[in-house]
N, C-alpha and C positions, 0 to 999 in steps of 0.2 A: 700325573693326570693331572685331566684336562678338566675343570670348573664352570660350569654353566649356572647362570639363575636366572628364575623365570619370571618374566615381569609380565602385561599387559600395553600394548605401547598401538597408538596412532600413525598412520603410514607419516603424518607432518615429522610428528618426533623420532621417526627413525633415525635420521643426520644428528639431533641437539642427545639426545638421550640416550646412548648406546656407550660401552667405558671398556674395554677388555686393556689387555693386557698380553703377555707375551706368553703366560698357561693357566687367561682365565678368562672370565667374562662376563659382565653382565645388564644387562637388558631392563634395564626401570618403567613401570607405568608413566607413563607422559598424563595423569589424571586422578581426580578422587575414586573417591570408589562408589557413589552416588546413590546413601544411605536414603533418599526420599524417592526412588525407583526399585531397591532391591527388590527381590521376590514374586514381583506384578512381569517377568516376563516380558521387557519391554528397553532391556540393553541390550544396545548395539553390541553382537560380541566380533568388530577388525579390528580392538587391539591388541583383541588376546588371540587371534587369529595369525593377525601381525607380527606378534613375536614369533607368535611359532614360526612362522616363517623366518623368519630371518636368525633362527640358531642352528638350521642346516644350514644356512648360506655361508655365515660365522663360519662354519665346518671347514666347508670345501662343495659338499651335494650341490652343485646346481641343484640339477631337475626337480626333486622333491621339492626346494624353494620356489621354485620357476611356476609346476603347480599347481601348488599353491595363489602364488598370485595373479597365475591366468585367472586360477579359480575363484575369488577373491573380485577381479573385474570383470567379469562376465556376469555376477551377478548385477556388479553395481550399475554398469552399461543398458542389461536389461530394464533396471530398476521396475522391475516389478515382484520382490519380494524384498522389502529395503524395512529397514527399521524407526520410527516416526521422526527421530530425531533427523533421518536422511530424505523426508518429503515421503516415506513410505507412512503403512497400517500394518506388518505385519510383526509377530515377536521375535525374541531374541532365537526362540526353539526354527519358526522358521528359515528363520536368516541362516541359520546355521546349515540347517538341511537345504536349504537354495548353494551351499558353496559347496555339501557333501557334494551335492545332485549335479557340481560343476565341476567336481572332479571322475566322476562314473566317463 
């Protein structure tokens, strides 16, 4: 049996906050829970998406991980649907929708 622990992580932490062994892997959150902005719809979901991208990459299938990574990069490069912490004005849902649209 292989065990994965899911957490959120941003790109910088990809090389710092991942732990794995022969039959387990753990991807640790590299930031806090942001209680001051919880439920406001302005949290940047990139960390969660990047963590989701890391799991299939760790298990081997490159295609799903590569597609998600390219979709996130596309949204950032376009610069039109970014959250406030990245200089944009959209909320969490709009950013996530932009990534989903880029996957299509």
